[in-house]
N, C-alpha and C positions, 0 to 999 in steps of 0.2 A: 547593233549589239546591245544585249540586255545587261543589267547590272551584274549578272553572273559571268559575263564574258563569253567568248566563243568556245565551242566544244574543243576538247583536247585532241580528239581524233575524228576524222571523217567517218560517218556511218558506213559500214561495209555494204557492198552490193549484194542483194539476195542471190542465192544460188540459182543458176539457170537450169540445173538438172531437174528432170521431171520427178515429182513426188508420186510414188506408187502407193495406192491405198488398197486395203484389204478388199478383195473381190469375192463373189460367190466361189464355192469350191470348184476347182478344176482338176481334171485328170488327163490333160493333154499338154503338159509342159514340155518344152524343148530344152535341151541343154544350153543352147544359146540364150534363151530367155532366163534361165536360172543363173547363168554366169553373168548376164547383164545386171541382175539384181545384186549379186555379190560385188560387182564393179561400181555400184553407185557410190557417190560421196558418202562417207561414214555417217554424217549427221542426217542426210536425206534418208538413208536406209533405216536408221534407228527411229527417225520420226515416223516413217511409214509403218514400220513394224509395231511401234507402240500404239499408233492410232488403230491399226488392225486388231491388236491385242485387246484394246479397250472395247472394241465392238462386240467381242465374244466372251470376255472374261472380266472379272474383277481384278484390276492390275495389282492389287495389294494383298492377294491371297496366293499362298504357296501350298501345293499338294505334297505331302510327305509320304515317302515309301521307305520301308526298311528291307534290306537284302541280306539273306542268310545263305551261306554255302552249306547245303545239306549233304553233299558228297564232293570231296575235294581231291583233285589230282588224278593222274593216271589216264587222262583222256587220250584217245587214239587219234584225235585230229592234230594237225600241225600248225594251227594258227600262230603266226609269227609274233604276236603280241602277248601270248598267254603263258603264264607260268604253270598252268595245270596240264599242259601238253606233255605226254610221255616222250615226245621227240626231243624235248629241251632239257638241259642240265641246269636246274635251278635248285634252290634250297628248300622249296616247298615240300612238305611231308604229305604223303597220301593219307586220306582218311576215308573210312567206310561210310555208307549211308547212315545218317543220324537216326536215332530212335525217335518215335513219335513224341514221347514226353519231352525230349530235348527241344524239338521244334516248337511245341506248344508253349514251353517256358519262354523261349526266345520271342515268340509272337506276343505273349502277354506283356513282356518287358517293352516291346516296341509300342504296343498300344498304350501303355502307361505314360509314355513320354510324347504321345501325340501322333504317332504314325497312323495313317488310315488304310494303308495297303501293306501287305506282307508278301514279299517276293522270295521265292525259294529257288536256288540254282544248283544244278547237279552237273558235274563234269563228265558228260556222256556224249558219244556220237549220236546215240539214240537210246531210249530206255528199253530194257527188257520187260517182258510181261510181269515177271516177279517184282522187279523194282517199281514198275508202274503202280502195282497194287498198293505198295507202301506209300507212294506219293499221293494216291487218291485218298488214303486215310488222313494224310497230313492236310490236304486241301479241305476235306470235310471238317477236320478239327479246328483249323484256323478260321474257316467260315463261321463256325459255331461261336467264335469269340466276337463276332460282329465286325470283322475286318474284311476288306477286299483282299482277294488272293491272286497271286501271279506266280507262274513257274517258268523256268527255262531249263529244258531237258535235252536240247539238241533237236534232231530231226524227228518228226512224228508221222505216223501213217494216219490216214483218215479215221480209222477205227480208234486209234489212241486219242486223237483230238476229241472225238465224240465222248469217249469215256471220261475224259477230263471235264468236259462240259457237263455231263450228267452228274458228276461229283460236286458241281457248284463252282468250278473255277471261273474267275472273272477275266483274267488276262493271260495271254501266252506271249512270252518274250522270245523273239528270234530276230536278231539284228542282221541287216545286210552288210554291215561293217564298212563298206566303201563302194566305189563305183565298179561296174562290171569290167571296165577297162583296166583298173589298177588291182583288182581282186587277186589275180594270179600271182602277184608279187608278195602276197600276204599269206595265202592259204592254197594248198594243193589237194587236200584230202576230201574236200567237199566242194561241189560246184555252186556257182551262183544260182543256177536253176534249182538245185536241191533246196536252197533257202526259200526261193519263191514258191516252190511246191508245198513246203511246210506251212507257209503263210496262207496258201490256198486252203489247206486242210483246216487250219485254225478258223478262218472266216466261215467256211462251209459248216463247221460245227456250231456256229453262233457265238464263238468266243471273241472277246475284244483283243486286238492285236497291239503289241508293244514292239516297235521295230525302229531302229535308228542306225547309228554308225559310230565310227571311231575316227577322230581327227588327229593329225600329227604323225601319221605312219610313213610320211615321205611323199604323200600324194600332192597333187597340185590343186589350184583353185577350181579348174575345170572338172577334176575328179569329184570334188565336193559338190559342184553343180549337178553332175551326173547322178551322184548318189541321191541327192534331194529329188531329182526327177523320178528316179526309180520308186521312191517312197510315195511321192505325191501322185504318181500315175497308177498306183495300185487301184483295184476296183473300188476300194473304200480306203480313205486315209487312215493310217494307224491311229487309234485312240490316244496312244502315248508314243512320243518320239524321243528316245534318249540320245542325247549328243554327248559322246565321251571324248575326253582328251587323253591321248595315250599316256598310260603310266608305264614308264620304262623300267623293266625288270631284268636285272643281270642274268644272263644265261639264255635269254630269248633272242631270236634273230634281230628284232627291232631295237634292242638295247643299243644306245649310242646314236640313234636317229636325231638329226637336227631338230631342235625344239621349234614348234609352230609359233608364228607370230600371234600373240594373244588376240589381236584385233580380228584375225581370221576366224577364231572361235566365235567371237561376238557377231561377225558378219554372217556366219553360217546359221547361228541361232535366229537371227533376224530374218534371213531368207526362208528358213523352215517355218517361222511364224506366218510369213506372207503366203507361202505356197500351200500350207496345211493349216488354215486359219482356225479350225475347230479342234485341233489336236492339242493335248498337253505336250509341251516341249520340256523335256527333263534335262537339266544341267546335271550330268551324271558323273562318271569316273573322272578323276583328276582334280577334284575340288580341293583336296588337301594341300595342293601346291599352288592354288590360286589365291591372289590377294583379295581382300574384301572388296577393293575397288573394281577388280575384274568381274567378280561375281555380281556386283551391283549393275555393271554394264550389261551383263547377260540377262538379268532380270528386266532391265529396261528394254532389251531387245526382244523380249517375249518369252523367256524361259519362266515357267510357272510350276515347276516340280523339281524336287531334289531327292536323293537318297539321304536318309537321316540316320545317324548312328556313327560309331567310331570305326566301323569296318565294312567294306564291300565284300565281294567273294573272297579275295585273297590279298587285297591291298587296303592301305589305310584310307579313311575318309575324313572329311572335316568333322571335328568333334562336335558333339551335341551342344556343349557349353558355348563354343565359338559360334555355332549356328544361331543359338538363341540370342546371343549378343548382337550378331549381325542383323538378324531379322528385326530385333527391337530398334536398332539404329535406323533401319530403313522403313520402319512402320509397317512391316509385313505380318500378316496373321496366317494361321494354318487353316486349311480346308477340313471339313468333316464329311464323312460318308453320308450320302443322301439316299432317298428312296429310289428303287430301281426302275421307275417308270419314266425317267427322263430320256428323251429321244436324241439329245445331242451326244457327241462323242464324250468319253470320259465317264467318271463315276462319282464325282464329288461335287459339293456345292460350289458354284462359281460366284455367287453373290450372297452377301449376308447383310441383314439389317443391323442397326446399331446394337440391338440387344444380343444378336448372335455374336457379333464381333467382340462384345464385352466378355462373352463366355468362351472365347476361342482358346484352344490349348496354349497358345503363346502367352496369353494373359494369365491363365491358370498356373503355368510353370513359373511365372515371374514372382509369385507370392512366396 
């Protein structure tokens, strides 16, 4: 015995669970394999996800996107989570498609606070040709501001996807929402195959894909594993994978659904990071109700993108002041848009040197 005496507690035995490390990109995941990832001991899963994250990204950089509803309400789809559906009785007021100057003003404001990507969402089953023409002008206008552009307009034809690409669009968002097995309990007016075909058109047009899902709709862990398999087994991994936590809205069919265990959100983000190692994983809707500690765990699990601003399409988001304070406490900096010749998925700087980090928007805003 030394002069300090014996240890107070015996050292714990190392976990015997295998540690999964980031592997080359795969497109042949099975649901059993994905579920096995989700079943790993929490610490093993997060350790593996963080190690894989560091192999591809700077772990202390966060990509910021701002989302604007350019046409609100009156959608003919019956998505059980959505306040914009014409099938549901909610307090949301319908709004016409915004004018170009309104969209550009919002984009300038987003750019001023550090957002590198501006996302525009319209509550449509699919855009008409007249409406598409107006959206094309919005894409061109936002692009001229030096920002990345993303839109979500519902289903697209191959020709519409190509026109968006020709206008300079960077990303198209079209979520799978959940697993094929659980999908019918959430939506009946659009098939899972409809969603996959739109993603096919988007890829064929040379656009980057933004596709993820929503957790907490009553699905099980195996459903979350199945959804991740659908995303990871696409011909190319989505460049951006938004993971949303259900925001319950009174008047929608999913209002009153039992809340998801927060650790399931963290596990799903970690598994997404391991299965799609080169994709940006966005901690998306639901952050307004998350504690700082839960968000920090999500970033540790591999989330490296958020929506920034007070509002998403129709729901509240974590406020900008709160975000700046949290990122400062965690030592996180914002990414900036980079030159378009990078071959890796995504569109922002993944690594910065000390000079770049000192000039990051996070530091600029703190002054």
